[in-house]
C-alpha positions as CSV (number, residue, x, y, z in Angstrom):
1,M,8.9,12.1,-27.8
2,R,6.7,10.5,-30.7
3,F,4.4,7.7,-29.5
4,S,5.2,5.5,-32.7
5,Q,8.7,5.2,-31.9
6,Y,8.2,4.7,-28.1
7,L,8.9,1.2,-26.5
8,V,5.6,0.7,-25.0
9,T,2.7,-1.5,-25.6
10,T,-0.7,-1.1,-23.8
11,S,-3.6,-3.7,-23.6
12,K,-7.0,-3.5,-22.9
13,E,-7.1,-6.5,-20.8
14,A,-5.6,-7.3,-17.5
15,S,-3.5,-10.3,-16.8
16,R,-5.0,-13.2,-14.8
17,E,-2.0,-13.6,-12.7
18,A,-2.2,-9.9,-11.7
19,E,-3.7,-9.9,-7.9
20,C,-3.7,-6.0,-7.4
21,V,-4.7,-3.1,-9.2
22,S,-1.2,-1.5,-9.5
23,H,0.2,-5.0,-11.0
24,Q,-2.9,-4.9,-13.4
25,L,-2.4,-1.3,-14.6
26,M,1.6,-1.5,-14.7
27,L,1.1,-4.6,-16.9
28,R,-1.6,-3.0,-19.2
29,A,0.2,0.5,-19.4
30,G,3.5,-1.5,-20.6
31,L,5.4,-0.2,-17.4
32,I,6.9,-3.4,-16.7
33,M,7.5,-7.0,-18.1
34,K,7.3,-10.3,-16.2
35,F,10.8,-12.7,-16.4
36,A,10.3,-14.7,-13.6
37,A,8.4,-14.8,-10.2
38,G,9.3,-11.6,-8.7
39,I,11.6,-10.6,-11.3
40,Y,10.7,-7.6,-13.8
41,S,12.1,-5.3,-16.3
42,Y,10.9,-1.6,-16.3
43,L,10.3,-0.6,-19.7
44,P,10.9,2.9,-20.9
45,M,7.5,4.3,-19.5
46,G,8.0,2.6,-16.2
47,Y,11.7,3.6,-15.9
48,R,10.6,7.1,-16.2
49,V,8.6,7.2,-13.5
50,L,11.3,5.4,-11.3
51,A,13.8,8.0,-12.4
52,R,11.5,10.8,-11.4
53,I,11.0,9.3,-8.0
54,T,14.6,8.7,-7.6
55,S,15.0,12.4,-8.3
56,I,12.8,13.3,-5.5
57,I,14.5,11.0,-2.8
58,E,17.7,12.6,-4.1
59,E,16.6,16.1,-3.5
60,E,15.3,15.3,0.0
61,M,18.4,13.4,1.0
62,E,20.8,16.4,-0.5
63,R,18.5,18.4,1.8
64,I,19.3,16.9,4.8
65,G,23.0,16.5,4.3
66,A,23.3,12.9,2.8
67,Q,26.1,11.9,0.6
68,R,25.4,9.5,-2.4
69,L,27.6,6.4,-3.0
70,L,27.3,3.0,-4.4
71,L,28.0,-0.1,-2.6
72,P,28.8,-3.8,-4.1
73,F,25.5,-6.0,-4.7
74,V,27.7,-9.0,-4.1
75,Q,28.9,-8.9,-0.5
76,P,31.6,-11.4,1.0
77,A,29.8,-13.7,3.6
78,E,32.8,-13.1,6.3
79,L,30.7,-9.7,7.0
80,W,27.7,-11.5,7.6
81,K,29.3,-14.1,9.8
82,K,30.9,-11.5,11.9
83,S,27.4,-9.7,12.3
84,G,25.5,-12.8,13.2
85,R,23.1,-12.7,10.3
86,W,24.8,-15.4,8.1
87,E,22.6,-17.6,10.7
88,S,19.5,-15.5,11.6
89,W,18.7,-14.9,7.9
90,G,16.9,-17.9,6.4
91,E,16.6,-19.0,2.6
92,E,15.8,-15.2,1.7
93,L,19.5,-14.8,1.9
94,V,20.9,-15.8,-1.6
95,R,24.2,-17.5,-0.7
96,F,26.8,-18.7,-3.3
97,K,30.6,-19.6,-3.7
98,D,32.9,-18.1,-6.3
99,R,35.4,-20.5,-8.4
100,K,37.9,-20.2,-5.5
101,G,35.2,-21.8,-3.1
102,A,34.8,-18.4,-0.9
103,D,31.3,-17.8,0.3
104,F,29.2,-14.6,-0.8
105,V,25.7,-13.4,-0.7
106,L,23.5,-11.4,-3.0
107,G,22.8,-8.0,-1.1
108,P,19.3,-8.2,0.5
109,T,20.6,-4.8,2.6
110,H,23.9,-3.4,3.2
111,E,24.5,-2.7,6.8
112,E,27.6,-4.9,7.0
113,V,28.8,-3.5,3.9
114,I,28.7,0.2,5.0
115,T,30.0,-0.4,8.3
116,Q,33.0,-2.0,7.0
117,L,33.4,0.8,4.7
118,I,33.1,3.5,7.2
119,K,35.5,1.6,9.5
120,Q,37.9,1.9,7.1
121,Q,37.4,5.7,6.1
122,I,36.7,7.3,9.5
123,N,38.6,7.1,12.6
124,S,38.0,10.5,14.3
125,Y,35.0,12.3,15.7
126,K,35.9,15.2,13.8
127,K,34.3,13.7,10.5
128,L,31.1,12.9,12.4
129,P,28.1,12.7,11.9
130,V,27.9,11.4,8.4
131,I,25.0,10.1,6.3
132,V,25.4,8.2,3.1
133,Y,22.8,6.8,0.9
134,Q,22.3,4.5,-2.3
135,V,19.7,3.6,-4.8
136,Q,20.5,0.2,-5.7
137,A,19.0,-3.3,-6.7
138,K,18.5,-5.7,-3.7
139,F,17.6,-9.2,-4.0
140,R,15.6,-11.6,-1.3
141,D,14.3,-14.7,-2.3
142,E,11.0,-14.5,-1.2
143,P,8.9,-17.8,-0.6
144,R,5.9,-16.1,-2.4
145,A,6.3,-13.1,-4.5
146,R,3.2,-11.8,-5.3
147,G,1.5,-8.4,-6.1
148,G,3.8,-7.4,-9.3
149,V,6.5,-5.0,-7.9
150,I,4.9,-4.9,-4.2
151,R,6.6,-8.0,-3.2
152,A,9.3,-8.6,-5.7
153,R,12.3,-11.0,-5.5
154,E,14.7,-8.3,-7.0
155,F,13.5,-4.7,-6.1
156,L,15.0,-1.2,-6.1
157,M,15.6,0.6,-2.8
158,K,17.1,3.5,-1.4
159,D,19.1,2.7,1.7
160,A,20.6,5.4,3.9
161,Y,23.1,5.0,6.9
162,S,23.8,7.4,9.2
163,F,27.1,7.1,11.9
164,C,27.3,9.4,14.9
165,Q,29.4,9.9,18.0
166,S,26.6,9.8,20.5
167,K,22.8,8.7,21.1
168,E,21.4,12.2,21.2
169,E,23.2,12.9,17.6
170,A,21.8,9.7,16.4
171,K,18.2,10.5,17.3
172,A,18.7,14.0,16.0
173,I,19.5,12.7,12.6
174,Y,16.8,9.7,13.1
175,E,14.2,12.6,13.3
176,K,15.5,14.6,10.2
177,M,15.3,11.5,8.2
178,K,11.5,10.9,9.5
179,E,10.7,14.5,8.3
180,A,12.7,13.8,4.9
181,Y,10.6,10.7,4.4
182,K,7.3,12.6,5.0
183,R,8.3,15.0,2.2
184,V,9.2,12.4,-0.1
185,F,5.7,10.6,0.3
186,S,3.7,14.0,0.5
187,R,5.4,15.0,-2.9
188,C,4.4,11.5,-4.2
189,L,0.8,12.4,-3.3
190,L,0.5,9.6,-1.0
191,D,-1.9,9.3,2.1
192,Y,0.5,7.6,4.4
193,R,0.5,6.6,8.2
194,L,3.7,6.7,10.3
195,V,3.8,3.6,12.9
196,E,6.0,2.1,15.3
197,A,7.5,-1.1,14.0
198,D,9.6,-4.0,15.1
199,T,13.3,-4.2,14.5
200,G,13.0,-7.8,13.0
201,T,16.3,-9.1,11.4
202,M,17.8,-5.8,11.0
203,G,18.3,-5.4,14.8
204,G,18.3,-2.2,16.8
205,E,16.8,-0.3,19.5
206,F,13.4,1.2,17.9
207,S,11.9,1.8,14.3
208,H,9.0,3.3,12.8
209,E,7.4,2.7,9.3
210,F,5.5,4.5,6.8
211,I,2.6,2.6,5.3
212,I,-0.5,3.5,3.2
213,L,-3.9,1.7,3.4
214,T,-4.8,-0.5,0.8
215,D,-6.9,-3.9,0.3
216,S,-3.9,-5.3,-1.5
217,G,-1.5,-5.1,1.3
218,E,0.2,-7.9,3.0
219,D,0.8,-6.1,6.3
220,R,-1.8,-5.3,8.9
221,I,-2.3,-2.6,11.1
222,V,-4.7,-1.6,13.9
223,E,-6.4,1.7,13.9
224,C,-8.6,3.5,15.8
225,E,-10.9,6.0,13.7
226,R,-12.0,8.2,16.8
227,C,-8.2,9.2,18.1
228,G,-6.0,8.3,15.3
229,Y,-4.2,5.6,17.1
230,V,-2.4,3.5,14.7
231,A,0.2,0.4,15.1
232,K,1.4,-2.4,13.3
233,L,-0.6,-5.4,14.1
234,E,2.8,-6.9,16.2
235,R,3.3,-3.7,17.9
236,A,-0.3,-2.7,18.9
237,V,-1.0,-2.5,22.8
238,C,-3.5,-5.0,23.6
239,V,-6.1,-3.4,26.5
240,T,-6.9,-6.0,29.2
241,D,-10.3,-6.8,29.5
242,E,-12.4,-5.9,32.8
243,A,-12.4,-8.9,35.3
244,E,-14.9,-11.4,34.4
245,K,-17.8,-11.4,37.0
246,G,-19.2,-14.4,38.5
247,E,-18.4,-17.3,40.9
248,R,-15.7,-19.7,40.1
249,Q,-16.5,-23.3,39.8
250,P,-14.9,-26.3,40.8
251,V,-12.6,-27.9,38.6
252,K,-13.8,-31.1,36.8
253,E,-12.2,-33.7,34.2
254,V,-14.5,-34.3,30.9
255,S,-13.7,-36.7,28.4
256,T,-12.7,-35.4,24.9
257,P,-11.9,-38.3,22.8
258,G,-9.7,-37.1,19.9
259,I,-10.5,-33.7,20.3
260,R,-7.3,-31.7,19.7
261,T,-8.2,-28.1,18.0
262,I,-9.6,-25.1,19.7
263,K,-12.3,-25.5,17.2
264,E,-13.2,-29.1,17.8
265,L,-13.0,-28.1,21.4
266,S,-15.4,-25.1,21.7
267,H,-17.9,-27.1,19.2
268,F,-17.7,-30.5,21.3
269,L,-18.2,-28.6,24.6
270,A,-20.7,-25.9,23.3
271,C,-18.6,-23.2,24.6
272,Q,-17.0,-20.0,23.0
273,E,-13.3,-19.9,21.8
274,K,-12.6,-17.3,24.3
275,K,-13.5,-19.5,27.0
276,T,-10.6,-21.9,26.3
277,L,-7.0,-21.6,26.8
278,K,-4.0,-22.7,24.5
279,T,-0.7,-23.6,26.4
280,I,2.0,-23.5,23.9
281,F,5.7,-24.1,24.8
282,Y,8.7,-22.2,23.5
283,E,12.5,-23.1,23.5
284,T,14.7,-19.9,24.7
285,D,18.0,-19.3,25.8
286,K,16.4,-19.1,29.6
287,G,15.3,-22.5,29.0
288,L,11.7,-24.4,28.0
289,I,8.7,-21.8,28.9
290,A,4.8,-22.5,28.7
291,V,2.9,-19.9,27.2
292,L,-0.8,-19.4,28.0
293,V,-3.2,-17.4,25.8
294,R,-6.8,-17.4,25.3
295,G,-8.6,-19.8,22.5
296,D,-9.1,-16.7,20.3
297,H,-5.9,-15.3,20.6
298,Y,-2.5,-16.0,19.2
299,V,0.9,-15.7,20.6
300,N,2.7,-12.7,19.7
301,E,6.6,-13.9,19.6
302,E,8.2,-10.8,19.6
303,K,6.4,-9.1,22.5
304,L,7.0,-12.5,24.1
305,R,10.8,-12.1,23.6
306,L,11.0,-8.7,24.9
307,L,9.0,-9.3,27.9
308,L,11.3,-12.4,28.9
309,K,14.5,-10.6,27.7
310,A,15.6,-13.4,25.9
311,K,18.0,-13.4,23.1
312,E,16.6,-16.6,21.3
313,L,13.0,-17.9,21.0
314,K,11.5,-20.7,19.0
315,L,8.5,-22.9,19.0
316,A,9.5,-26.2,20.9
317,S,8.8,-29.4,18.7
318,D,6.1,-31.6,19.5
319,N,8.3,-34.4,20.4
320,L,10.3,-31.9,22.8
321,T,7.0,-31.1,24.3
322,R,5.9,-34.7,24.9
323,K,9.1,-35.7,26.4
324,E,9.3,-32.7,28.8
325,I,5.7,-32.7,29.9
326,G,4.6,-36.3,29.2
327,A,1.2,-35.0,27.7
328,E,0.1,-35.5,24.2
329,I,-0.5,-32.4,21.9
330,G,-3.9,-31.2,22.1
331,F,-4.3,-32.2,25.6
332,V,-1.8,-29.8,27.3
333,G,-2.8,-27.3,30.0
334,P,-1.2,-25.2,32.7
335,V,-2.6,-27.1,35.5
336,G,0.6,-28.8,37.2
337,L,3.2,-27.3,35.2
338,D,5.4,-26.4,38.4
339,R,8.7,-27.1,37.1
340,N,8.2,-24.9,33.9
341,K,8.2,-21.3,33.8
342,L,4.5,-20.4,33.1
343,V,4.0,-17.1,31.1
344,V,0.3,-15.7,30.9
345,D,-1.2,-13.0,28.8
346,N,-2.9,-10.4,30.5
347,T,-6.7,-11.3,29.2
348,V,-6.3,-14.6,30.6
349,M,-5.8,-13.3,34.1
350,Q,-9.2,-11.3,34.0
351,G,-11.3,-14.5,33.0
352,K,-12.8,-17.3,34.9
353,N,-13.7,-20.9,34.4
354,F,-11.8,-21.6,31.4
355,V,-11.7,-25.0,29.4
356,T,-8.0,-26.2,29.2
357,G,-6.1,-29.5,28.6
358,A,-5.6,-31.8,31.7
359,N,-2.1,-33.5,30.4
360,K,-3.9,-36.6,29.8
361,K,-4.7,-37.8,26.5
362,D,-8.5,-37.5,25.4
363,V,-9.4,-35.5,28.8
364,H,-9.8,-31.8,29.5
365,L,-10.6,-29.8,32.4
366,I,-13.3,-27.2,32.9
367,N,-13.8,-24.2,35.3
368,V,-9.9,-23.8,35.6
369,N,-9.3,-20.2,37.2
370,P,-5.9,-18.2,37.4
371,N,-4.4,-18.0,40.5
372,R,-6.2,-20.6,42.2
373,D,-5.2,-23.5,39.8
374,F,-2.2,-22.3,38.2
375,K,0.1,-19.6,39.2
376,P,2.1,-17.7,36.5
377,T,5.7,-17.2,36.8
378,L,5.1,-13.8,34.5
379,T,2.1,-12.0,33.1
380,G,2.1,-9.3,30.2
381,D,0.6,-8.5,26.6
382,I,2.0,-11.4,24.7
383,R,-0.9,-11.5,22.1
384,F,-1.8,-9.9,18.9
385,P,-5.0,-8.0,18.7
386,V,-8.3,-9.1,17.3
387,L,-11.0,-7.3,15.4
388,G,-13.0,-5.5,18.2
389,D,-10.3,-4.8,20.8
390,S,-10.3,-1.4,22.6
391,C,-8.2,1.5,21.6
392,P,-5.4,1.5,24.4
393,L,-5.9,5.6,24.0
394,C,-9.7,6.5,24.0
395,G,-11.4,3.2,24.6
396,N,-12.9,3.1,21.2
397,E,-13.3,-0.1,19.2
398,T,-10.4,-0.7,16.8
399,K,-10.3,-1.9,13.3
400,I,-7.8,-4.1,11.6
401,K,-6.9,-2.9,8.2
402,R,-4.5,-4.1,5.1
403,A,-1.5,-1.8,4.6
404,I,1.9,-1.8,2.5
405,E,4.8,-0.7,3.9
406,L,6.8,2.1,2.0
407,G,9.5,2.5,4.0
408,Q,11.3,2.1,7.5
409,I,13.8,3.8,9.6
410,F,15.9,2.0,12.4
411,H,17.8,3.6,15.5
412,L,20.3,0.9,15.3
413,G,22.8,1.7,17.9
414,E,26.0,0.0,18.4
415,G,25.0,-3.5,17.3
416,Y,26.7,-3.7,13.8
417,S,29.7,-1.2,14.8
418,S,30.5,-3.5,17.6
419,S,30.1,-7.1,16.0
420,L,32.4,-5.6,13.0
421,G,34.7,-3.7,15.1
422,A,34.0,-0.2,13.6
423,T,35.4,2.4,16.0
424,F,36.6,6.0,15.9
425,L,38.5,8.2,18.7
426,D,36.6,10.7,20.3
427,K,37.4,14.2,21.7
428,M,39.4,12.4,24.9
429,G,41.2,9.9,22.3
430,K,39.3,7.2,23.6
431,E,38.2,4.6,21.0
432,K,34.4,4.1,20.7
433,Y,32.0,2.5,18.5
434,F,29.9,4.3,16.0
435,I,26.1,4.8,16.8
436,M,24.3,3.9,13.7
437,G,21.0,4.5,12.0
438,C,19.5,2.7,8.8
439,Y,16.6,4.0,6.6
440,G,15.1,2.4,3.6
441,I,12.5,3.3,1.0
442,G,11.3,0.5,-1.5
443,V,11.4,2.8,-4.6
444,S,10.0,0.2,-7.1
445,R,7.2,-0.5,-4.3
446,L,6.8,3.0,-4.0
447,L,5.8,3.2,-7.9
448,A,3.1,0.7,-7.4
449,A,1.9,2.3,-4.2
450,V,1.3,5.6,-6.0
451,I,-0.7,3.7,-8.5
452,E,-2.8,1.9,-5.7
453,Q,-3.9,5.4,-4.2
454,N,-4.0,7.2,-7.8
455,Y,-6.3,5.6,-10.3
456,D,-9.9,5.2,-11.6
457,K,-11.9,2.9,-14.1
458,D,-9.8,4.2,-17.0
459,G,-6.3,3.8,-15.8
460,I,-3.5,5.5,-13.8
461,I,-3.7,9.1,-12.5
462,W,0.0,10.1,-12.0
463,P,0.9,13.2,-9.6
464,K,2.6,15.7,-11.5
465,E,6.0,15.2,-10.1
466,I,6.5,11.9,-10.9
467,A,4.4,11.6,-14.3
468,P,6.4,9.8,-17.5
469,F,5.2,12.8,-19.3
470,Q,3.3,16.0,-18.4
471,A,1.3,16.4,-21.3
472,V,0.4,14.2,-24.4
473,V,-0.8,15.7,-27.9
474,I,-3.5,14.3,-29.7
475,A,-4.9,14.8,-33.1
476,T,-8.3,13.5,-33.8
477,S,-8.0,13.3,-37.3
478,P,-5.6,14.0,-40.4
479,D,-7.0,17.5,-40.9
480,T,-5.2,18.6,-37.5
481,A,-2.2,16.0,-37.6
482,R,0.2,19.0,-38.9
483,A,-1.3,21.6,-36.2
484,A,-0.7,18.7,-33.8
485,E,3.1,18.3,-34.5
486,G,3.5,22.5,-34.0
487,A,1.8,22.2,-30.8
488,Y,4.1,19.6,-30.0
489,L,7.3,21.4,-30.7
490,R,6.1,24.6,-28.9
491,L,5.6,22.4,-25.8
492,K,9.0,20.7,-26.4
493,K,10.8,24.1,-26.8
494,A,9.1,25.4,-23.4
495,G,10.6,22.6,-21.7
496,I,7.4,20.7,-20.8
497,D,7.9,17.0,-21.3
498,T,5.4,16.2,-24.1
499,L,4.3,13.0,-25.7
500,W,3.3,13.5,-29.0
501,D,0.6,10.5,-30.2
502,D,1.3,10.3,-33.8
503,R,0.2,6.8,-34.3
504,D,-2.0,5.7,-36.9
505,V,-5.0,4.5,-34.7
506,S,-8.2,6.0,-34.2
507,A,-8.9,9.0,-31.7
508,G,-10.7,6.9,-29.2
509,T,-7.6,4.6,-28.9
510,K,-5.4,7.6,-28.4
511,F,-7.6,9.0,-25.9
512,S,-8.0,5.5,-23.7
513,D,-4.2,4.9,-23.7
514,A,-3.5,8.6,-22.6
515,D,-6.0,8.1,-19.7
516,L,-4.4,4.3,-19.2
517,L,-0.7,6.0,-19.1
518,G,-1.9,8.9,-16.8
519,I,-0.7,11.5,-18.2
520,P,-1.7,14.8,-16.5
521,F,-2.9,16.9,-19.5
522,K,-4.5,15.9,-22.9
523,V,-3.9,18.7,-25.6
524,I,-6.3,17.8,-28.1
525,L,-6.7,19.1,-31.5
526,G,-10.1,18.2,-33.1
527,N,-13.2,19.5,-34.2
528,I,-12.8,22.6,-32.1
529,F,-9.5,23.5,-33.5
530,L,-10.9,23.4,-36.9
531,K,-13.9,25.2,-36.4
532,E,-12.4,28.0,-33.6
533,D,-8.7,27.7,-33.9
534,K,-8.5,26.9,-30.5
535,I,-6.8,23.9,-28.6
536,E,-8.5,21.9,-26.0
537,I,-6.9,21.1,-23.0
538,K,-8.3,18.2,-20.7
539,T,-6.9,17.4,-17.2
540,R,-6.8,13.6,-16.2
541,R,-7.4,13.9,-12.6
542,R,-10.5,16.0,-12.6
543,G,-11.6,15.8,-16.1
544,E,-11.9,19.4,-16.4
545,K,-11.7,21.0,-20.2
546,E,-10.6,24.2,-21.4
547,K,-9.9,26.0,-24.7
548,V,-6.8,27.9,-25.4
549,G,-5.4,29.6,-28.7
550,R,-2.4,27.8,-30.4
551,N,0.2,30.4,-29.2
552,G,-0.9,30.3,-25.5
553,I,-0.6,26.6,-25.3
554,S,2.7,26.4,-23.8
555,Q,1.9,29.0,-21.2
556,R,-1.3,27.7,-19.9
557,I,0.2,24.2,-19.9
558,K,2.8,25.6,-17.7
559,E,0.2,27.4,-15.3
560,L,-1.6,24.1,-15.2
561,I,1.3,22.1,-14.2
562,K,2.0,24.6,-11.3
563,D,-1.4,24.6,-9.8
564,A,-1.7,20.6,-10.2
565,E,-1.5,18.1,-7.6
């Protein structure tokens, strides 16, 4: 391909709106163009990389027996209503009516559609297990699209689905898919982590995420650098502190006029935030509950939901709290809440002499102690970790780091098949629900993630398997232009994907653009060629240089590609 004819425009300056390295470099290298918040076009250079990533995914899916198909982007709302996600998904789900008034959604994911398809296609255990997948655009109306294609509203995703007749069979496929994902990310030269994850709105019994660490990530993980423990922030186990030493002091009321927040309270009473307590009320399908955590901690609602075995859980409104408790917000505490279920975090139970609301306006209590002044209905780990928490495996101090999710796998069980009535006949002729799994990779996000881990001050450094071109031919003067064309034709004939920079620009511009675009090998015809009849090869990743005769250029580039990362 001739550079002069290629639809690519590079830029020396980063866009002001680009918040992270990958976004800056994708815009500068002409890989993408923005049309609206979170909506991008992929120009030829960017699309070549997407296509190569997709090819890797396709190879690894075929390796485990997955079959590729294509599902509709527009989905009938009826399926979402049957699964219950019409209500549970919020504004991220784009809903609309067609001209006949029928409800539809733009597909943010495809569990409902694929379940309906398999329901109609398979009715016997003899066709199980089956794994299908697609690579398709998705749309989620994110409230704050950011980071370029890292958190876009429209994005390219590989989603796979498995249908099995038993849990054992489903778990075996889950493990196969996990290994396939490891191979995909390794081939893309990513330093990734595998962590346990919540199932969220997808539902299911258990889940894992593949993530990379990067300062531009929105997710948070907890990591122990001693033993290697790693978990998503919402899944990390919080180790309970040792019991606080000292005597329990008598409870006293103190006047705290207008003091409503933990920060205000700790400042007013000159105490640490960890010596205060927060009482928070939640509405659940089991009734109104009070939740107690230390002032420096935050409630993890997923942990709380699991501890309660609740189907529904949401923060109670201030009005409901006032009505039920009869106390002003900011002055609520656990003492005297006998008629409410009281769920207390483990860390609270190890402390002494806390400050908490007195259930009276402008009044707090000091020296409040668990078991003496209030008795929990239930205790457990219901908080998020904080910096400095101990590792649950080795006791070392953990760190909280930023991360980007690359992909997630779910063991769904019978949730979707039962709600949509998807069954098959087993060996005994008995009707059973399919045991399902789903497995996603953000293909467009993966492109950005690779850049986040493979760049330098000059630009992108593509891994060889996904680079848009393997080599770029550069003539540094008109005297070597004809020879450069010959080198380009030799490389092309040898099957090496090559870009020939035939533009009428300076050699410096050609070199800087080649570095920005991240092409693995520069094939340079300059002064050395004129003096020694040798072509210079320079590697992008390591900056190594060597000289080779014009007739040996194709073979040497092939050897370098084979040995490259």
